N, CA, C, O and CB atoms as a CASP TS submission, in Angstrom:
PFRMAT TS
TARGET T0000
AUTHOR 0000-0000-0000
METHOD Language model
MODEL 1
PARENT N/A
ATOM      1  N   MET     1     -78.000-113.045   6.057  1.00  0.00           N
ATOM      2  CA  MET     1     -77.813-113.942   7.215  1.00  0.00           C
ATOM      3  C   MET     1     -77.151-113.068   8.281  1.00  0.00           C
ATOM      4  O   MET     1     -76.139-112.404   8.054  1.00  0.00           O
ATOM      5  CB  MET     1     -76.918-115.256   6.856  1.00  0.00           C
ATOM      6  N   ASP     2     -77.783-113.109   9.455  1.00  0.00           N
ATOM      7  CA  ASP     2     -77.264-112.330  10.614  1.00  0.00           C
ATOM      8  C   ASP     2     -76.515-113.385  11.399  1.00  0.00           C
ATOM      9  O   ASP     2     -77.106-114.259  12.031  1.00  0.00           O
ATOM     10  CB  ASP     2     -78.443-111.588  11.507  1.00  0.00           C
ATOM     11  N   LYS     3     -75.196-113.280  11.342  1.00  0.00           N
ATOM     12  CA  LYS     3     -74.317-114.133  12.052  1.00  0.00           C
ATOM     13  C   LYS     3     -74.458-114.031  13.588  1.00  0.00           C
ATOM     14  O   LYS     3     -74.172-114.992  14.302  1.00  0.00           O
ATOM     15  CB  LYS     3     -72.937-113.828  11.643  1.00  0.00           C
ATOM     16  N   ASN     4     -74.867-112.948  14.052  1.00  0.00           N
ATOM     17  CA  ASN     4     -75.098-112.685  15.492  1.00  0.00           C
ATOM     18  C   ASN     4     -76.316-113.318  15.983  1.00  0.00           C
ATOM     19  O   ASN     4     -76.398-113.563  17.187  1.00  0.00           O
ATOM     20  CB  ASN     4     -75.176-111.237  15.772  1.00  0.00           C
ATOM     21  N   ARG     5     -77.294-113.617  15.174  1.00  0.00           N
ATOM     22  CA  ARG     5     -78.559-114.285  15.581  1.00  0.00           C
ATOM     23  C   ARG     5     -78.630-115.767  15.336  1.00  0.00           C
ATOM     24  O   ARG     5     -79.310-116.503  16.051  1.00  0.00           O
ATOM     25  CB  ARG     5     -79.685-113.665  14.879  1.00  0.00           C
ATOM     26  N   CYS     6     -77.922-116.194  14.317  1.00  0.00           N
ATOM     27  CA  CYS     6     -77.935-117.623  13.861  1.00  0.00           C
ATOM     28  C   CYS     6     -77.279-118.508  14.971  1.00  0.00           C
ATOM     29  O   CYS     6     -76.198-118.228  15.489  1.00  0.00           O
ATOM     30  CB  CYS     6     -77.137-117.791  12.448  1.00  0.00           C
ATOM     31  N   ASN     7     -78.045-119.615  15.292  1.00  0.00           N
ATOM     32  CA  ASN     7     -77.375-120.570  16.219  1.00  0.00           C
ATOM     33  C   ASN     7     -77.113-121.895  15.511  1.00  0.00           C
ATOM     34  O   ASN     7     -76.780-122.888  16.159  1.00  0.00           O
ATOM     35  CB  ASN     7     -78.246-120.813  17.499  1.00  0.00           C
ATOM     36  N   GLY     8     -77.266-121.920  14.147  1.00  0.00           N
ATOM     37  CA  GLY     8     -76.817-123.115  13.409  1.00  0.00           C
ATOM     38  C   GLY     8     -77.758-124.345  13.607  1.00  0.00           C
ATOM     39  O   GLY     8     -77.353-125.500  13.479  1.00  0.00           O
ATOM     40  N   CYS     9     -79.040-124.018  13.927  1.00  0.00           N
ATOM     41  CA  CYS     9     -79.977-125.165  14.215  1.00  0.00           C
ATOM     42  C   CYS     9     -80.337-125.986  12.968  1.00  0.00           C
ATOM     43  O   CYS     9     -80.706-127.154  13.090  1.00  0.00           O
ATOM     44  CB  CYS     9     -81.284-124.631  14.844  1.00  0.00           C
ATOM     45  N   GLY    10     -80.233-125.384  11.765  1.00  0.00           N
ATOM     46  CA  GLY    10     -80.358-126.079  10.531  1.00  0.00           C
ATOM     47  C   GLY    10     -81.837-126.102  10.014  1.00  0.00           C
ATOM     48  O   GLY    10     -82.118-126.748   9.005  1.00  0.00           O
ATOM     49  N   LYS    11     -82.757-125.413  10.691  1.00  0.00           N
ATOM     50  CA  LYS    11     -84.133-125.419  10.193  1.00  0.00           C
ATOM     51  C   LYS    11     -84.205-124.814   8.800  1.00  0.00           C
ATOM     52  O   LYS    11     -85.037-125.260   8.010  1.00  0.00           O
ATOM     53  CB  LYS    11     -85.055-124.653  11.149  1.00  0.00           C
ATOM     54  N   CYS    12     -83.394-123.835   8.450  1.00  0.00           N
ATOM     55  CA  CYS    12     -83.280-123.216   7.139  1.00  0.00           C
ATOM     56  C   CYS    12     -83.128-124.314   6.005  1.00  0.00           C
ATOM     57  O   CYS    12     -83.867-124.372   5.022  1.00  0.00           O
ATOM     58  CB  CYS    12     -82.051-122.230   7.135  1.00  0.00           C
ATOM     59  N   LYS    13     -82.112-125.146   6.254  1.00  0.00           N
ATOM     60  CA  LYS    13     -81.714-126.160   5.413  1.00  0.00           C
ATOM     61  C   LYS    13     -82.788-127.287   5.333  1.00  0.00           C
ATOM     62  O   LYS    13     -83.033-127.845   4.264  1.00  0.00           O
ATOM     63  CB  LYS    13     -80.402-126.671   5.875  1.00  0.00           C
ATOM     64  N   GLU    14     -83.396-127.590   6.450  1.00  0.00           N
ATOM     65  CA  GLU    14     -84.406-128.619   6.554  1.00  0.00           C
ATOM     66  C   GLU    14     -85.620-128.309   5.828  1.00  0.00           C
ATOM     67  O   GLU    14     -86.135-129.211   5.167  1.00  0.00           O
ATOM     68  CB  GLU    14     -84.740-128.870   7.916  1.00  0.00           C
ATOM     69  N   VAL    15     -86.182-127.086   5.860  1.00  0.00           N
ATOM     70  CA  VAL    15     -87.426-126.717   5.111  1.00  0.00           C
ATOM     71  C   VAL    15     -87.221-126.375   3.693  1.00  0.00           C
ATOM     72  O   VAL    15     -88.195-126.359   2.940  1.00  0.00           O
ATOM     73  CB  VAL    15     -88.088-125.575   5.744  1.00  0.00           C
ATOM     74  N   CYS    16     -86.033-126.099   3.260  1.00  0.00           N
ATOM     75  CA  CYS    16     -85.762-125.686   1.927  1.00  0.00           C
ATOM     76  C   CYS    16     -85.720-126.927   0.956  1.00  0.00           C
ATOM     77  O   CYS    16     -85.045-127.929   1.190  1.00  0.00           O
ATOM     78  CB  CYS    16     -84.433-124.902   1.901  1.00  0.00           C
ATOM     79  N   ALA    17     -86.482-126.762  -0.118  1.00  0.00           N
ATOM     80  CA  ALA    17     -86.531-127.879  -1.134  1.00  0.00           C
ATOM     81  C   ALA    17     -85.163-128.166  -1.706  1.00  0.00           C
ATOM     82  O   ALA    17     -84.870-129.318  -2.024  1.00  0.00           O
ATOM     83  CB  ALA    17     -87.500-127.532  -2.299  1.00  0.00           C
ATOM     84  N   LYS    18     -84.347-127.205  -1.843  1.00  0.00           N
ATOM     85  CA  LYS    18     -82.985-127.344  -2.352  1.00  0.00           C
ATOM     86  C   LYS    18     -82.026-127.075  -1.275  1.00  0.00           C
ATOM     87  O   LYS    18     -80.949-126.538  -1.537  1.00  0.00           O
ATOM     88  CB  LYS    18     -82.723-126.428  -3.515  1.00  0.00           C
ATOM     89  N   GLY    19     -82.351-127.418  -0.062  1.00  0.00           N
ATOM     90  CA  GLY    19     -81.484-127.088   1.117  1.00  0.00           C
ATOM     91  C   GLY    19     -80.012-127.714   1.029  1.00  0.00           C
ATOM     92  O   GLY    19     -79.044-127.106   1.485  1.00  0.00           O
ATOM     93  N   GLU    20     -79.918-128.821   0.486  1.00  0.00           N
ATOM     94  CA  GLU    20     -78.507-129.516   0.376  1.00  0.00           C
ATOM     95  C   GLU    20     -77.626-128.628  -0.608  1.00  0.00           C
ATOM     96  O   GLU    20     -76.414-128.485  -0.442  1.00  0.00           O
ATOM     97  CB  GLU    20     -78.639-131.143  -0.241  1.00  0.00           C
ATOM     98  N   LYS    21     -78.314-128.068  -1.607  1.00  0.00           N
ATOM     99  CA  LYS    21     -77.548-127.298  -2.638  1.00  0.00           C
ATOM    100  C   LYS    21     -77.285-125.817  -2.201  1.00  0.00           C
ATOM    101  O   LYS    21     -76.329-125.182  -2.646  1.00  0.00           O
ATOM    102  CB  LYS    21     -78.340-127.308  -4.003  1.00  0.00           C
ATOM    103  N   ILE    22     -78.152-125.321  -1.339  1.00  0.00           N
ATOM    104  CA  ILE    22     -78.088-123.904  -0.907  1.00  0.00           C
ATOM    105  C   ILE    22     -77.428-123.709   0.325  1.00  0.00           C
ATOM    106  O   ILE    22     -76.536-122.863   0.384  1.00  0.00           O
ATOM    107  CB  ILE    22     -79.377-123.325  -0.790  1.00  0.00           C
ATOM    108  N   TRP    23     -77.767-124.431   1.408  1.00  0.00           N
ATOM    109  CA  TRP    23     -77.372-124.188   2.773  1.00  0.00           C
ATOM    110  C   TRP    23     -76.207-125.045   3.250  1.00  0.00           C
ATOM    111  O   TRP    23     -76.146-126.232   2.930  1.00  0.00           O
ATOM    112  CB  TRP    23     -78.526-124.402   3.652  1.00  0.00           C
ATOM    113  N   LYS    24     -75.264-124.451   4.027  1.00  0.00           N
ATOM    114  CA  LYS    24     -74.203-125.177   4.705  1.00  0.00           C
ATOM    115  C   LYS    24     -74.258-124.753   6.124  1.00  0.00           C
ATOM    116  O   LYS    24     -74.534-123.594   6.432  1.00  0.00           O
ATOM    117  CB  LYS    24     -72.803-124.918   4.084  1.00  0.00           C
ATOM    118  N   ILE    25     -73.985-125.723   7.034  1.00  0.00           N
ATOM    119  CA  ILE    25     -74.027-125.429   8.449  1.00  0.00           C
ATOM    120  C   ILE    25     -72.521-125.774   8.974  1.00  0.00           C
ATOM    121  O   ILE    25     -72.108-126.934   8.967  1.00  0.00           O
ATOM    122  CB  ILE    25     -75.240-126.330   9.219  1.00  0.00           C
ATOM    123  N   ASN    26     -71.794-124.760   9.395  1.00  0.00           N
ATOM    124  CA  ASN    26     -70.504-124.960   9.864  1.00  0.00           C
ATOM    125  C   ASN    26     -70.300-124.243  11.153  1.00  0.00           C
ATOM    126  O   ASN    26     -70.800-123.123  11.261  1.00  0.00           O
ATOM    127  CB  ASN    26     -69.536-124.547   8.870  1.00  0.00           C
ATOM    128  N   ASN    27     -69.604-124.767  12.176  1.00  0.00           N
ATOM    129  CA  ASN    27     -69.333-124.182  13.414  1.00  0.00           C
ATOM    130  C   ASN    27     -70.503-123.392  14.010  1.00  0.00           C
ATOM    131  O   ASN    27     -70.410-122.228  14.400  1.00  0.00           O
ATOM    132  CB  ASN    27     -68.180-123.337  13.272  1.00  0.00           C
ATOM    133  N   LYS    28     -71.638-124.156  14.044  1.00  0.00           N
ATOM    134  CA  LYS    28     -72.925-123.594  14.619  1.00  0.00           C
ATOM    135  C   LYS    28     -73.372-122.334  13.903  1.00  0.00           C
ATOM    136  O   LYS    28     -73.933-121.439  14.535  1.00  0.00           O
ATOM    137  CB  LYS    28     -72.758-123.268  16.132  1.00  0.00           C
ATOM    138  N   LEU    29     -73.144-122.242  12.628  1.00  0.00           N
ATOM    139  CA  LEU    29     -73.625-121.089  11.798  1.00  0.00           C
ATOM    140  C   LEU    29     -73.998-121.549  10.428  1.00  0.00           C
ATOM    141  O   LEU    29     -73.293-122.282   9.734  1.00  0.00           O
ATOM    142  CB  LEU    29     -72.553-119.982  11.688  1.00  0.00           C
ATOM    143  N   ALA    30     -75.160-121.064  10.093  1.00  0.00           N
ATOM    144  CA  ALA    30     -75.714-121.434   8.663  1.00  0.00           C
ATOM    145  C   ALA    30     -75.197-120.355   7.732  1.00  0.00           C
ATOM    146  O   ALA    30     -75.089-119.180   8.080  1.00  0.00           O
ATOM    147  CB  ALA    30     -77.408-121.496   8.592  1.00  0.00           C
ATOM    148  N   HIS    31     -74.910-120.779   6.628  1.00  0.00           N
ATOM    149  CA  HIS    31     -74.579-119.795   5.525  1.00  0.00           C
ATOM    150  C   HIS    31     -75.025-120.328   4.199  1.00  0.00           C
ATOM    151  O   HIS    31     -75.141-121.539   4.015  1.00  0.00           O
ATOM    152  CB  HIS    31     -73.048-119.491   5.463  1.00  0.00           C
ATOM    153  N   VAL    32     -75.289-119.394   3.227  1.00  0.00           N
ATOM    154  CA  VAL    32     -75.762-119.744   1.902  1.00  0.00           C
ATOM    155  C   VAL    32     -74.487-120.056   1.103  1.00  0.00           C
ATOM    156  O   VAL    32     -73.555-119.251   1.121  1.00  0.00           O
ATOM    157  CB  VAL    32     -76.642-118.570   1.236  1.00  0.00           C
ATOM    158  N   SER    33     -74.420-121.150   0.431  1.00  0.00           N
ATOM    159  CA  SER    33     -73.238-121.514  -0.256  1.00  0.00           C
ATOM    160  C   SER    33     -73.551-121.308  -1.843  1.00  0.00           C
ATOM    161  O   SER    33     -72.623-121.143  -2.634  1.00  0.00           O
ATOM    162  CB  SER    33     -72.816-123.052   0.137  1.00  0.00           C
ATOM    163  N   ASN    34     -74.790-121.325  -2.225  1.00  0.00           N
ATOM    164  CA  ASN    34     -75.174-121.234  -3.643  1.00  0.00           C
ATOM    165  C   ASN    34     -76.551-120.663  -3.855  1.00  0.00           C
ATOM    166  O   ASN    34     -77.510-121.423  -3.716  1.00  0.00           O
ATOM    167  CB  ASN    34     -75.108-122.581  -4.280  1.00  0.00           C
ATOM    168  N   LEU    35     -76.740-119.453  -4.163  1.00  0.00           N
ATOM    169  CA  LEU    35     -78.028-118.874  -4.327  1.00  0.00           C
ATOM    170  C   LEU    35     -78.694-119.182  -5.723  1.00  0.00           C
ATOM    171  O   LEU    35     -79.806-118.746  -6.020  1.00  0.00           O
ATOM    172  CB  LEU    35     -77.899-117.394  -4.122  1.00  0.00           C
ATOM    173  N   GLU    36     -77.928-119.966  -6.554  1.00  0.00           N
ATOM    174  CA  GLU    36     -78.399-120.210  -7.955  1.00  0.00           C
ATOM    175  C   GLU    36     -79.711-121.047  -7.798  1.00  0.00           C
ATOM    176  O   GLU    36     -80.628-120.892  -8.605  1.00  0.00           O
ATOM    177  CB  GLU    36     -77.251-121.010  -8.880  1.00  0.00           C
ATOM    178  N   PHE    37     -79.792-121.827  -6.886  1.00  0.00           N
ATOM    179  CA  PHE    37     -80.998-122.720  -6.680  1.00  0.00           C
ATOM    180  C   PHE    37     -82.161-122.128  -5.917  1.00  0.00           C
ATOM    181  O   PHE    37     -83.244-122.710  -5.865  1.00  0.00           O
ATOM    182  CB  PHE    37     -80.587-123.944  -5.955  1.00  0.00           C
ATOM    183  N   CYS    38     -81.920-120.901  -5.293  1.00  0.00           N
ATOM    184  CA  CYS    38     -82.960-120.363  -4.423  1.00  0.00           C
ATOM    185  C   CYS    38     -84.105-119.760  -5.265  1.00  0.00           C
ATOM    186  O   CYS    38     -83.879-119.065  -6.256  1.00  0.00           O
ATOM    187  CB  CYS    38     -82.362-119.294  -3.468  1.00  0.00           C
ATOM    188  N   HIS    39     -85.355-120.062  -4.821  1.00  0.00           N
ATOM    189  CA  HIS    39     -86.544-119.603  -5.439  1.00  0.00           C
ATOM    190  C   HIS    39     -87.149-118.441  -4.658  1.00  0.00           C
ATOM    191  O   HIS    39     -88.219-117.947  -5.015  1.00  0.00           O
ATOM    192  CB  HIS    39     -87.520-120.730  -5.570  1.00  0.00           C
ATOM    193  N   ALA    40     -86.498-118.013  -3.629  1.00  0.00           N
ATOM    194  CA  ALA    40     -86.965-116.873  -2.790  1.00  0.00           C
ATOM    195  C   ALA    40     -88.412-117.122  -2.214  1.00  0.00           C
ATOM    196  O   ALA    40     -89.246-116.222  -2.116  1.00  0.00           O
ATOM    197  CB  ALA    40     -86.952-115.539  -3.653  1.00  0.00           C
ATOM    198  N   CYS    41     -88.608-118.306  -1.880  1.00  0.00           N
ATOM    199  CA  CYS    41     -89.959-118.689  -1.326  1.00  0.00           C
ATOM    200  C   CYS    41     -90.216-118.238   0.008  1.00  0.00           C
ATOM    201  O   CYS    41     -91.364-118.113   0.436  1.00  0.00           O
ATOM    202  CB  CYS    41     -90.143-120.116  -1.320  1.00  0.00           C
ATOM    203  N   MET    42     -89.146-117.978   0.708  1.00  0.00           N
ATOM    204  CA  MET    42     -89.087-117.365   2.121  1.00  0.00           C
ATOM    205  C   MET    42     -89.445-118.419   3.146  1.00  0.00           C
ATOM    206  O   MET    42     -89.691-118.040   4.291  1.00  0.00           O
ATOM    207  CB  MET    42     -90.093-116.117   2.277  1.00  0.00           C
ATOM    208  N   LEU    43     -89.498-119.705   2.845  1.00  0.00           N
ATOM    209  CA  LEU    43     -89.706-120.739   3.947  1.00  0.00           C
ATOM    210  C   LEU    43     -88.606-120.679   5.032  1.00  0.00           C
ATOM    211  O   LEU    43     -88.864-120.759   6.233  1.00  0.00           O
ATOM    212  CB  LEU    43     -89.728-122.197   3.330  1.00  0.00           C
ATOM    213  N   CYS    44     -87.369-120.534   4.529  1.00  0.00           N
ATOM    214  CA  CYS    44     -86.249-120.493   5.491  1.00  0.00           C
ATOM    215  C   CYS    44     -86.460-119.260   6.446  1.00  0.00           C
ATOM    216  O   CYS    44     -86.303-119.407   7.658  1.00  0.00           O
ATOM    217  CB  CYS    44     -84.830-120.395   4.711  1.00  0.00           C
ATOM    218  N   GLN    45     -86.773-118.187   5.969  1.00  0.00           N
ATOM    219  CA  GLN    45     -87.014-116.983   6.713  1.00  0.00           C
ATOM    220  C   GLN    45     -88.165-117.110   7.721  1.00  0.00           C
ATOM    221  O   GLN    45     -88.080-116.649   8.860  1.00  0.00           O
ATOM    222  CB  GLN    45     -87.291-115.872   5.764  1.00  0.00           C
ATOM    223  N   MET    46     -89.206-117.732   7.272  1.00  0.00           N
ATOM    224  CA  MET    46     -90.402-117.885   8.131  1.00  0.00           C
ATOM    225  C   MET    46     -90.079-118.942   9.301  1.00  0.00           C
ATOM    226  O   MET    46     -90.576-118.810  10.419  1.00  0.00           O
ATOM    227  CB  MET    46     -91.681-118.378   7.221  1.00  0.00           C
ATOM    228  N   LYS    47     -89.243-119.963   8.982  1.00  0.00           N
ATOM    229  CA  LYS    47     -88.952-120.936  10.008  1.00  0.00           C
ATOM    230  C   LYS    47     -87.829-120.569  10.972  1.00  0.00           C
ATOM    231  O   LYS    47     -87.662-121.255  11.980  1.00  0.00           O
ATOM    232  CB  LYS    47     -88.627-122.195   9.370  1.00  0.00           C
ATOM    233  N   CYS    48     -87.096-119.580  10.725  1.00  0.00           N
ATOM    234  CA  CYS    48     -85.990-119.174  11.531  1.00  0.00           C
ATOM    235  C   CYS    48     -86.528-118.504  12.796  1.00  0.00           C
ATOM    236  O   CYS    48     -87.042-117.387  12.738  1.00  0.00           O
ATOM    237  CB  CYS    48     -85.056-118.238  10.747  1.00  0.00           C
ATOM    238  N   LYS    49     -86.415-119.165  13.901  1.00  0.00           N
ATOM    239  CA  LYS    49     -86.866-118.632  15.194  1.00  0.00           C
ATOM    240  C   LYS    49     -86.057-117.512  15.685  1.00  0.00           C
ATOM    241  O   LYS    49     -86.535-116.725  16.503  1.00  0.00           O
ATOM    242  CB  LYS    49     -86.869-119.674  16.210  1.00  0.00           C
ATOM    243  N   LYS    50     -84.838-117.386  15.231  1.00  0.00           N
ATOM    244  CA  LYS    50     -83.927-116.311  15.627  1.00  0.00           C
ATOM    245  C   LYS    50     -83.963-115.090  14.796  1.00  0.00           C
ATOM    246  O   LYS    50     -83.266-114.107  15.047  1.00  0.00           O
ATOM    247  CB  LYS    50     -82.589-116.794  15.630  1.00  0.00           C
ATOM    248  N   ASN    51     -84.832-115.170  13.744  1.00  0.00           N
ATOM    249  CA  ASN    51     -84.936-113.989  12.806  1.00  0.00           C
ATOM    250  C   ASN    51     -83.556-113.647  12.190  1.00  0.00           C
ATOM    251  O   ASN    51     -83.217-112.470  12.070  1.00  0.00           O
ATOM    252  CB  ASN    51     -85.504-112.712  13.577  1.00  0.00           C
ATOM    253  N   ALA    52     -82.791-114.629  11.815  1.00  0.00           N
ATOM    254  CA  ALA    52     -81.487-114.396  11.342  1.00  0.00           C
ATOM    255  C   ALA    52     -81.453-114.267   9.795  1.00  0.00           C
ATOM    256  O   ALA    52     -80.436-113.859   9.233  1.00  0.00           O
ATOM    257  CB  ALA    52     -80.591-115.499  11.816  1.00  0.00           C
ATOM    258  N   ILE    53     -82.507-114.598   9.151  1.00  0.00           N
ATOM    259  CA  ILE    53     -82.534-114.700   7.733  1.00  0.00           C
ATOM    260  C   ILE    53     -83.415-113.517   7.144  1.00  0.00           C
ATOM    261  O   ILE    53     -84.540-113.297   7.593  1.00  0.00           O
ATOM    262  CB  ILE    53     -83.085-116.117   7.318  1.00  0.00           C
ATOM    263  N   THR    54     -82.910-112.833   6.214  1.00  0.00           N
ATOM    264  CA  THR    54     -83.603-111.746   5.520  1.00  0.00           C
ATOM    265  C   THR    54     -83.591-112.009   4.012  1.00  0.00           C
ATOM    266  O   THR    54     -82.501-112.110   3.448  1.00  0.00           O
ATOM    267  CB  THR    54     -82.940-110.372   5.842  1.00  0.00           C
ATOM    268  N   ILE    55     -84.646-112.119   3.373  1.00  0.00           N
ATOM    269  CA  ILE    55     -84.689-112.385   1.980  1.00  0.00           C
ATOM    270  C   ILE    55     -85.184-111.147   1.249  1.00  0.00           C
ATOM    271  O   ILE    55     -86.265-110.638   1.547  1.00  0.00           O
ATOM    272  CB  ILE    55     -85.564-113.590   1.691  1.00  0.00           C
ATOM    273  N   ASN    56     -84.412-110.667   0.310  1.00  0.00           N
ATOM    274  CA  ASN    56     -84.753-109.467  -0.441  1.00  0.00           C
ATOM    275  C   ASN    56     -85.378-109.923  -1.748  1.00  0.00           C
ATOM    276  O   ASN    56     -84.731-110.658  -2.495  1.00  0.00           O
ATOM    277  CB  ASN    56     -83.495-108.553  -0.689  1.00  0.00           C
ATOM    278  N   ARG    57     -86.593-109.528  -2.059  1.00  0.00           N
ATOM    279  CA  ARG    57     -87.257-109.803  -3.343  1.00  0.00           C
ATOM    280  C   ARG    57     -87.614-108.554  -4.015  1.00  0.00           C
ATOM    281  O   ARG    57     -88.797-108.225  -4.091  1.00  0.00           O
ATOM    282  CB  ARG    57     -88.482-110.641  -3.169  1.00  0.00           C
ATOM    283  N   PRO    58     -86.674-107.831  -4.511  1.00  0.00           N
ATOM    284  CA  PRO    58     -87.017-106.484  -5.181  1.00  0.00           C
ATOM    285  C   PRO    58     -88.021-106.551  -6.292  1.00  0.00           C
ATOM    286  O   PRO    58     -88.778-105.607  -6.522  1.00  0.00           O
ATOM    287  CB  PRO    58     -85.771-105.853  -5.762  1.00  0.00           C
ATOM    288  N   TRP    59     -88.028-107.714  -7.012  1.00  0.00           N
ATOM    289  CA  TRP    59     -88.910-107.754  -8.150  1.00  0.00           C
ATOM    290  C   TRP    59     -90.410-107.888  -7.644  1.00  0.00           C
ATOM    291  O   TRP    59     -91.327-107.528  -8.383  1.00  0.00           O
ATOM    292  CB  TRP    59     -88.500-108.958  -9.104  1.00  0.00           C
ATOM    293  N   ILE    60     -90.646-108.387  -6.433  1.00  0.00           N
ATOM    294  CA  ILE    60     -91.902-108.425  -5.852  1.00  0.00           C
ATOM    295  C   ILE    60     -92.245-107.188  -5.042  1.00  0.00           C
ATOM    296  O   ILE    60     -93.346-106.648  -5.154  1.00  0.00           O
ATOM    297  CB  ILE    60     -91.993-109.593  -5.048  1.00  0.00           C
ATOM    298  N   ASP    61     -91.288-106.736  -4.217  1.00  0.00           N
ATOM    299  CA  ASP    61     -91.504-105.664  -3.340  1.00  0.00           C
ATOM    300  C   ASP    61     -91.753-104.309  -4.207  1.00  0.00           C
ATOM    301  O   ASP    61     -92.514-103.426  -3.811  1.00  0.00           O
ATOM    302  CB  ASP    61     -90.259-105.552  -2.357  1.00  0.00           C
ATOM    303  N   LYS    62     -91.114-104.243  -5.293  1.00  0.00           N
ATOM    304  CA  LYS    62     -91.266-103.113  -6.171  1.00  0.00           C
ATOM    305  C   LYS    62     -92.664-103.124  -6.868  1.00  0.00           C
ATOM    306  O   LYS    62     -93.290-102.086  -7.082  1.00  0.00           O
ATOM    307  CB  LYS    62     -90.131-103.119  -7.214  1.00  0.00           C
ATOM    308  N   LYS    63     -93.085-104.303  -7.188  1.00  0.00           N
ATOM    309  CA  LYS    63     -94.394-104.483  -7.808  1.00  0.00           C
ATOM    310  C   LYS    63     -95.556-104.096  -6.915  1.00  0.00           C
ATOM    311  O   LYS    63     -96.590-103.640  -7.402  1.00  0.00           O
ATOM    312  CB  LYS    63     -94.556-105.895  -8.227  1.00  0.00           C
ATOM    313  N   TYR    64     -95.395-104.274  -5.605  1.00  0.00           N
ATOM    314  CA  TYR    64     -96.488-103.983  -4.649  1.00  0.00           C
ATOM    315  C   TYR    64     -96.129-102.798  -3.785  1.00  0.00           C
ATOM    316  O   TYR    64     -96.356-102.834  -2.576  1.00  0.00           O
ATOM    317  CB  TYR    64     -96.790-105.209  -3.758  1.00  0.00           C
ATOM    318  N   GLN    65     -95.588-101.775  -4.351  1.00  0.00           N
ATOM    319  CA  GLN    65     -95.237-100.498  -3.606  1.00  0.00           C
ATOM    320  C   GLN    65     -96.600 -99.858  -3.258  1.00  0.00           C
ATOM    321  O   GLN    65     -97.569 -99.947  -4.012  1.00  0.00           O
ATOM    322  CB  GLN    65     -94.282 -99.455  -4.517  1.00  0.00           C
ATOM    323  N   LYS    66     -96.621 -99.218  -2.092  1.00  0.00           N
ATOM    324  CA  LYS    66     -97.773 -98.448  -1.669  1.00  0.00           C
ATOM    325  C   LYS    66     -97.556 -96.983  -2.052  1.00  0.00           C
ATOM    326  O   LYS    66     -96.451 -96.442  -2.007  1.00  0.00           O
ATOM    327  CB  LYS    66     -98.011 -98.599  -0.141  1.00  0.00           C
ATOM    328  N   THR    67     -98.711 -96.367  -2.439  1.00  0.00           N
ATOM    329  CA  THR    67     -98.690 -94.936  -2.785  1.00  0.00           C
ATOM    330  C   THR    67     -98.916 -94.121  -1.493  1.00  0.00           C
ATOM    331  O   THR    67     -99.089 -94.661  -0.401  1.00  0.00           O
ATOM    332  CB  THR    67     -99.796 -94.594  -3.879  1.00  0.00           C
ATOM    333  N   GLU    68     -98.906 -92.890  -1.673  1.00  0.00           N
ATOM    334  CA  GLU    68     -99.059 -91.996  -0.497  1.00  0.00           C
ATOM    335  C   GLU    68    -100.338 -92.250   0.305  1.00  0.00           C
ATOM    336  O   GLU    68    -100.331 -92.161   1.533  1.00  0.00           O
ATOM    337  CB  GLU    68     -99.046 -90.545  -0.951  1.00  0.00           C
ATOM    338  N   ASN    69    -101.432 -92.565  -0.390  1.00  0.00           N
ATOM    339  CA  ASN    69    -102.633 -92.935   0.320  1.00  0.00           C
ATOM    340  C   ASN    69    -102.800 -94.411   0.622  1.00  0.00           C
ATOM    341  O   ASN    69    -103.915 -94.874   0.860  1.00  0.00           O
ATOM    342  CB  ASN    69    -103.770 -92.491  -0.437  1.00  0.00           C
ATOM    343  N   ASN    70    -101.712 -95.148   0.616  1.00  0.00           N
ATOM    344  CA  ASN    70    -101.626 -96.565   1.064  1.00  0.00           C
ATOM    345  C   ASN    70    -102.388 -97.487   0.084  1.00  0.00           C
ATOM    346  O   ASN    70    -102.738 -98.604   0.468  1.00  0.00           O
ATOM    347  CB  ASN    70    -102.217 -96.720   2.524  1.00  0.00           C
ATOM    348  N   ASN    71    -102.645 -97.076  -1.118  1.00  0.00           N
ATOM    349  CA  ASN    71    -103.231 -97.919  -2.150  1.00  0.00           C
ATOM    350  C   ASN    71    -102.043 -98.696  -2.827  1.00  0.00           C
ATOM    351  O   ASN    71    -101.017 -98.095  -3.147  1.00  0.00           O
ATOM    352  CB  ASN    71    -104.071 -97.033  -3.218  1.00  0.00           C
ATOM    353  N   ILE    72    -102.190 -99.952  -3.024  1.00  0.00           N
ATOM    354  CA  ILE    72    -101.200-100.778  -3.661  1.00  0.00           C
ATOM    355  C   ILE    72    -101.261-100.434  -5.174  1.00  0.00           C
ATOM    356  O   ILE    72    -102.346-100.354  -5.749  1.00  0.00           O
ATOM    357  CB  ILE    72    -101.462-102.329  -3.375  1.00  0.00           C
ATOM    358  N   ILE    73    -100.070-100.230  -5.813  1.00  0.00           N
ATOM    359  CA  ILE    73    -100.107 -99.950  -7.281  1.00  0.00           C
ATOM    360  C   ILE    73     -99.592-101.198  -7.956  1.00  0.00           C
ATOM    361  O   ILE    73     -99.513-101.249  -9.183  1.00  0.00           O
ATOM    362  CB  ILE    73     -99.229 -98.661  -7.694  1.00  0.00           C
TER
END
């Protein structure tokens, strides 16, 4: 979560199926309070107009690494 970009609009919490359990909005800033319920679906990241959310999914990103000749392995 990029605190310098977030304006606390709450879209992240709104689109998240587990928003009430994951997201908290305080002082015009969203923050993750509990990642235990996050499925890394990336809906919050896609809906954030300020690009304040970055989701790391190493188990997927590693699976689809590109080789030198840009073939997916």
